[in-house]
C-alpha positions in Angstrom: 129.5 113.1 17.1 127.8 109.8 18.0 126.0 111.5 20.9 124.6 114.1 18.5 123.6 111.4 16.0 121.8 109.4 18.7 120.0 112.5 20.0 118.9 113.3 16.4 117.6 109.8 15.9 115.6 109.9 19.1 114.1 113.2 18.0 113.2 111.8 14.6 111.7 108.7 16.2 109.6 110.8 18.6 108.4 113.1 15.8 107.5 110.0 13.6 105.5 108.5 16.5 103.7 111.7 17.0 102.9 112.2 13.3 101.6 108.7 12.8 99.8 108.3 16.2 96.1 107.7 15.7 93.7 110.2 17.3 91.0 109.2 19.9 88.4 111.9 20.4 86.4 111.5 23.7 83.6 113.8 24.9 83.5 114.3 28.7 82.2 116.6 31.4 85.0 118.7 32.9 85.2 117.3 36.4 86.2 114.6 37.1 85.9 112.9 33.7 88.1 115.2 31.6 90.6 115.3 34.4 90.8 111.5 34.6 91.2 111.4 30.8 94.0 114.0 30.9 95.8 111.8 33.5 95.9 108.8 31.2 97.1 110.6 28.0 100.6 109.2 28.6 99.2 105.6 28.8 97.5 106.1 25.4 100.5 107.8 23.9 102.7 104.8 24.7 100.2 102.6 22.8 100.3 104.9 19.7 97.2 107.0 20.3 96.8 110.8 20.8 93.9 111.5 23.1 91.8 114.6 22.3 89.3 115.5 25.1 86.3 117.6 24.2 84.5 119.0 27.2 80.7 119.3 27.5 78.5 120.7 30.3 75.6 118.7 29.0 74.3 115.2 29.0 72.7 115.1 25.6 75.1 116.5 23.0 78.0 114.0 23.7 75.7 111.0 23.3 74.4 112.4 20.0 77.9 113.2 18.8 79.0 109.6 19.7 76.0 108.2 17.8 77.1 110.3 14.7 80.7 109.2 15.3 81.9 112.8 15.7 83.3 111.4 18.9 85.0 108.0 19.2 83.6 107.6 22.8 82.2 109.6 25.7 82.7 109.4 29.4 80.2 111.2 31.7 77.2 108.9 32.4 76.0 105.8 34.2 74.3 102.8 32.6 70.9 103.8 33.9 71.1 107.1 32.1 72.4 105.5 28.9 69.6 102.9 28.8 67.0 105.6 29.1 68.7 107.8 26.5 68.8 104.9 24.0 65.2 104.2 24.6 64.0 107.8 24.2 66.4 108.9 21.4 66.6 105.7 19.4 70.4 105.7 19.6 72.6 102.6 19.5 75.2 103.3 22.2 76.8 100.7 24.4 78.9 100.5 27.6 82.5 99.3 27.4 83.9 99.6 31.0 83.0 101.1 34.3 85.5 103.5 35.7 84.3 105.2 38.9 81.4 106.0 41.2 80.4 109.6 42.0 78.1 109.6 45.0 75.2 112.0 44.6 74.8 114.4 47.5 72.4 116.8 49.2 73.7 120.4 49.5 72.5 123.6 51.1 73.6 127.2 51.7 70.9 127.7 54.2 71.1 124.9 56.7 73.9 122.8 58.2 71.9 119.7 59.1 68.9 118.0 57.5 67.3 118.0 60.9 66.9 121.8 60.5 65.0 121.5 57.2 61.8 123.6 57.6 58.3 122.7 56.5 57.5 123.6 52.9 61.2 123.9 52.0 62.1 124.1 48.4 64.2 121.2 47.0 65.8 121.2 43.6 66.8 118.1 41.8 67.7 116.9 38.2 64.9 116.6 35.8 66.2 113.7 33.6 64.4 110.4 34.5 67.3 108.4 35.9 69.0 111.1 38.0 65.7 112.4 39.3 64.8 108.9 40.5 68.2 108.6 42.0 67.9 111.9 43.8 64.5 111.0 45.2 66.0 107.7 46.5 68.7 109.7 48.3 66.0 111.9 49.9 64.1 108.8 51.0 67.3 107.3 52.5 67.8 110.6 54.4 64.3 110.1 55.9 62.7 113.1 54.2 60.1 111.3 52.0 58.7 107.9 51.3 58.4 106.6 47.7 56.2 104.1 45.9 58.5 101.1 45.7 56.6 99.6 42.7 57.8 102.4 40.4 61.2 101.9 38.7 61.9 105.5 37.6 60.4 107.7 40.2 59.2 111.3 40.0 57.7 113.6 42.7 54.3 112.2 41.7 55.5 108.8 43.2 56.0 110.3 46.7 53.6 108.6 49.1 54.7 110.4 52.3 56.0 113.9 52.5 55.8 114.9 56.1 57.5 118.3 55.7 55.4 119.1 52.6 58.6 119.7 50.6 58.2 121.6 47.3 60.2 120.0 44.4 61.8 122.1 41.6 63.0 120.0 38.7 65.8 121.5 36.5 68.4 120.3 34.1 71.2 118.5 36.0 74.0 121.0 35.2 71.8 123.8 36.5 71.0 122.4 39.9 74.0 124.0 41.6 72.8 127.4 40.4 69.6 127.0 42.3 71.3 126.9 45.7 70.5 130.5 46.5 66.8 130.0 45.8 66.1 126.7 47.5 66.8 125.2 50.9 68.4 122.0 49.7 69.6 120.8 46.3 70.4 117.2 45.2 73.5 117.5 42.9 75.5 115.1 40.8 79.1 115.0 42.0 80.6 116.2 38.7 78.4 119.3 38.8 79.1 119.8 42.5 82.8 119.9 41.8 82.2 122.4 39.0 80.4 124.6 41.5 83.3 124.5 44.0 81.6 122.0 46.3 83.5 119.1 47.9 81.1 116.1 48.3 83.1 114.6 51.2 83.0 117.9 53.2 80.0 119.9 52.0 77.2 117.3 51.4 74.6 117.1 54.2 73.9 113.5 53.0 75.6 111.4 50.3 75.1 108.1 48.6 77.0 105.1 50.0 80.0 103.4 48.3 77.6 100.6 47.2 75.9 102.9 44.7 75.0 101.1 41.4 75.6 104.3 39.4 79.0 103.6 38.0 80.3 106.0 35.5 81.1 104.3 32.2 82.8 104.6 28.8 80.3 104.6 26.0 80.8 104.0 22.2 78.5 103.5 19.3 77.5 99.8 18.9 79.9 98.1 16.6 82.9 100.0 17.9 83.3 98.1 21.2 86.2 96.0 20.0 88.1 98.6 17.9 91.8 99.2 18.7 90.9 102.7 19.9 88.2 101.5 22.3 90.4 98.7 23.7 93.3 101.2 24.3 90.9 103.7 25.9 89.4 101.0 28.2 92.8 99.8 29.3 94.0 103.3 30.1 91.0 104.2 32.1 91.1 101.0 34.1 94.9 101.1 34.6 96.7 101.4 38.0 97.7 104.9 36.9 94.0 105.9 36.6 93.1 104.3 39.9 96.0 106.0 41.7 95.0 109.4 40.2 91.4 109.1 41.3 92.2 108.0 44.8 94.8 110.8 45.3 93.0 113.6 43.4 89.6 113.2 44.9 90.3 111.8 48.4 87.4 109.5 48.5 84.8 111.9 47.0 85.1 109.7 43.9 85.6 106.0 44.1 87.3 103.7 41.5 85.0 101.0 40.3 87.6 98.6 39.0 
């Protein structure tokens, strides 16, 4: 009888906790951001929060939704992109914590080595200012072009040496993997590379180093940085559980930044 009573009390307690748990709604791109969030749901549950993850294959909508407070936070971008977004859109979004680094890579279906890149090859890269500049930096580091160092956010117009006369095709970041059949090489953000079934540590012909400044961050609307929801989310995403998950799941293709 006592055992049944104890079991019933536990069930009621769990139900009560679930009913009164406060919801945190976070926008994220599917891989790896949504996967990392799913991995820390238990951490948040233990603090009295139910995490709802809304997935986006877009870099604009989740920021606008966070500004409008349809989302409590988002998790998909780096500070360089956020700063440019705030500047261009007039939003008031702020970073809370850095979580991981996704090294950007160069991929191809047509060549196995960048030494085999032909003259006048087509190169696709993201068209948003920060990721395009980042992609061009990677191409320069690979020895394919030389850039004007006086320019902060570079475009193909800032290339001062292009010995192979490469042709650049600028497309929305999420669409870059879909250009692989039509170009010789493509510079792809790691989250979209994963979505396309590419493994950065195995498939990239060249990849950013671990010292990349492009740390992926949690973002909230200004004024919400110190809310209980935000603090709980920050703690969960920088917990040992999150770190262990990232290291085991992505085997070095994604690097914890905490």
